[in-house]
C-alpha positions in Angstrom: 62.2 133.5 36.6 59.0 132.2 35.0 56.6 134.0 32.8 54.1 134.1 35.6 56.4 135.9 38.0 57.4 138.4 35.3 53.8 139.2 34.4 52.9 139.5 38.1 55.7 142.0 38.5 54.5 143.9 35.4 51.0 144.1 36.9 52.5 145.3 40.2 54.6 147.9 38.3 51.5 149.1 36.5 49.6 149.3 39.7 52.4 151.2 41.4 52.6 153.6 38.4 48.8 154.1 38.5 49.0 154.9 42.3 51.8 157.4 41.6 49.7 159.1 38.8 46.6 159.2 41.0 48.6 160.7 43.9 50.1 163.3 41.5 46.6 164.1 40.2 45.2 164.5 43.7 48.0 166.9 44.5 47.4 169.0 41.4 43.7 169.1 42.2 44.4 170.2 45.8 46.8 172.9 44.5 44.1 174.1 42.0 41.5 174.2 44.8 43.9 176.3 46.9 44.6 178.7 44.0 40.9 179.0 43.3 40.2 179.8 46.9 42.9 182.5 46.9 41.6 183.9 43.7 38.1 184.1 45.1 39.4 186.0 48.1 41.3 188.4 45.9 38.1 189.0 43.8 36.0 189.5 46.9 38.6 192.0 48.3 38.6 193.8 44.9 34.8 194.0 44.9 34.8 195.5 48.4 37.4 198.1 47.4 35.4 198.9 44.3 32.3 199.4 46.3 34.1 201.7 48.9 35.7 203.6 46.0 32.4 204.1 44.3 30.7 205.3 47.4 33.5 207.7 48.2 33.6 209.0 44.7 29.8 209.5 44.5 29.7 211.1 48.0 32.5 213.5 47.1 30.7 214.6 43.9 27.4 215.0 45.6 28.9 217.1 48.5 30.8 219.3 46.1 27.8 219.9 43.9 25.5 220.7 46.8 28.0 223.1 48.4 28.7 224.8 45.1 25.0 225.3 44.3 24.2 226.5 47.8 27.0 229.1 47.8 26.3 230.3 44.3 22.6 230.8 45.0 22.8 232.2 48.5 20.4 235.1 49.1 21.9 238.6 49.4 24.8 237.3 47.3 24.4 239.0 44.0 27.9 238.1 42.7 28.5 235.1 44.8 30.4 236.8 47.6 30.4 233.5 49.6 31.3 231.5 46.6 34.7 229.8 47.1 34.5 230.1 50.9 34.6 226.3 51.3 37.7 225.6 49.3 39.1 223.2 52.0 36.0 221.0 51.8 36.3 221.1 48.0 39.9 220.0 48.2 38.8 217.2 50.5 36.2 216.1 48.0 38.8 216.1 45.2 41.1 214.0 47.5 38.3 211.6 48.1 37.9 211.2 44.3 41.6 210.7 43.9 41.6 208.0 46.6 38.7 206.3 45.0 40.5 206.3 41.7 43.5 204.7 43.5 41.3 202.0 45.0 39.8 201.2 41.7 43.3 201.0 40.1 44.5 198.6 42.9 41.4 196.5 42.4 42.0 196.3 38.7 45.6 195.4 39.2 44.5 192.5 41.5 42.1 191.2 38.9 44.8 191.4 36.2 47.2 189.5 38.4 44.7 186.7 38.6 44.9 186.2 34.8 48.7 186.2 34.6 50.8 183.0 34.9 
């Protein structure tokens, strides 16, 4: 085999290796794009859960404060005779806050998972 044939094969080998490397790079870039898209969806879902949790938590606090104030200051109620009458609604408000905390925890767990290997 002549030197020309050997150098031609070396050029072909290098071109084949370059093609393999470019294909591997393209596959890694595609995998990265898929992971980034999935991460974006996770962050968007976490943001939505955070917004719902914040609204739920805020609403529960507001309802409980308004109810508490109204009962305590009711006319003809020197010692707050009606005070405590709405304990079921107060329990519901506490549950709303508990659920909001759970939503925020799940959201935080999702965000942490994105930073792990």
